[in-house]
VOZA-660374 format. One record per residue (C-alpha): x, y, z. Coordinates in steps of 0.2 Angstrom, whole numbers, padded with zeros to 4 digits, always signed. Example, Ala and Ser with C-alpha at 12.3 -4.5 7.8 and 13.67 -1.06 7.14 Angstrom:
# VOZA-660374
+0062-0022+0039
+0068-0005+0036
//
This chain:
# VOZA-660374
+0573+0441+0764
+0561+0427+0760
+0543+0424+0764
+0541+0417+0781
+0531+0402+0776
+0547+0396+0769
+0554+0396+0786
+0544+0381+0791
+0553+0371+0778
+0570+0376+0785
+0571+0370+0802
+0560+0381+0812
+0545+0369+0814
+0551+0364+0832
+0552+0382+0837
+0534+0385+0833
+0528+0368+0838
+0522+0372+0856
+0515+0389+0852
+0497+0393+0849
+0491+0398+0832
+0488+0415+0838
+0506+0417+0845
+0513+0410+0829
+0503+0422+0818
+0509+0437+0829
+0527+0432+0828
+0526+0428+0809
+0517+0444+0804
+0533+0454+0808
+0547+0442+0806
+0558+0438+0792
+0567+0423+0786
+0584+0423+0777
+0596+0410+0770
+0614+0417+0774
+0630+0411+0766
+0645+0405+0776
+0656+0419+0783
+0641+0431+0785
+0642+0442+0801
+0625+0440+0810
+0629+0453+0823
+0644+0462+0830
+0649+0466+0848
+0645+0483+0855
+0628+0485+0846
+0611+0484+0853
+0601+0470+0844
+0584+0475+0837
+0579+0457+0833
+0580+0440+0840
+0590+0428+0828
+0584+0410+0828
+0596+0397+0820
+0585+0384+0810
+0599+0376+0800
+0618+0378+0798
+0631+0382+0811
+0636+0398+0819
+0652+0404+0828
+0650+0415+0843
+0666+0425+0845
+0675+0439+0853
+0687+0451+0845
+0700+0460+0855
+0716+0469+0850
+0715+0461+0832
+0713+0444+0838
+0697+0433+0838
+0693+0420+0851
+0679+0407+0848
+0668+0406+0863
+0655+0394+0856
+0649+0384+0841
+0630+0384+0839
+0620+0371+0830
+0601+0372+0827
+0588+0375+0834
+0595+0389+0845
+0591+0408+0848
+0607+0417+0846
+0605+0433+0856
+0590+0431+0868
+0596+0439+0884
+0602+0455+0875
+0585+0457+0865
+0575+0455+0881
+0586+0467+0890
+0589+0479+0876
+0608+0479+0881
+0624+0479+0870
+0631+0463+0864
+0648+0459+0871
+0650+0446+0857
+0649+0444+0838
+0642+0430+0828
+0645+0423+0810
+0638+0409+0800
+0652+0396+0797
+0641+0387+0784
+0626+0392+0774
+0612+0394+0788
+0594+0398+0789
+0590+0413+0801
+0573+0419+0807
+0573+0437+0813
+0560+0442+0825
+0559+0460+0830
+0564+0464+0848
+0548+0474+0852
+0538+0459+0847
+0548+0447+0857
+0547+0457+0873
+0528+0460+0870
+0525+0441+0867
+0536+0437+0882
+0525+0447+0894
+0508+0441+0888
+0511+0423+0882
+0515+0410+0895
+0520+0396+0882
+0532+0408+0872
+0539+0414+0889
+0543+0396+0893
+0551+0393+0876
+0562+0408+0879
+0567+0403+0897
+0571+0385+0891
+0582+0393+0877
+0591+0404+0890
+0594+0389+0902
+0600+0378+0888
+0612+0392+0882
+0618+0395+0899
+0622+0377+0903
+0632+0376+0887
+0642+0391+0890
+0646+0386+0908
+0652+0369+0902
+0663+0377+0889
+0670+0389+0902
+0674+0374+0914
+0682+0365+0900
+0693+0380+0895
+0698+0382+0913
+0702+0364+0917
+0709+0357+0901
+0726+0361+0894
+0727+0369+0876
+0733+0352+0870
+0719+0343+0877
+0706+0355+0869
+0715+0354+0852
+0715+0335+0853
+0696+0334+0858
+0692+0346+0844
//
């Protein structure tokens, strides 16, 4: 883990831009910044996340493993929170994630995320905006998977 001050130079400035200095201080005091190499597993399915992972730079694959096969559900690019709903609810992850190129990740403890979500209106709006953005992407991908043939998806890829 690297000092959090390095995080601002690695794609996270937009994440903090709308937040008050007090909120940034509270988030940063317990968070960690890490540069991860490609192929690093960020989280695995059937685990309860203890930190919110924010992607600042790089690309992350969200996937599902079943019966020895992997299915890619989504490719995530910055700036995005990777496991927001599961951190807020404290529920098990149904998916896994891995970096597919070197990536910068900010890890914010779940207890801090939940506390700030309940007391800071601007942070709450940031999280809600992230959740709605992620949901719209997932629904578009689901519709695409259901309406396009495998050949059309491969051609578009």
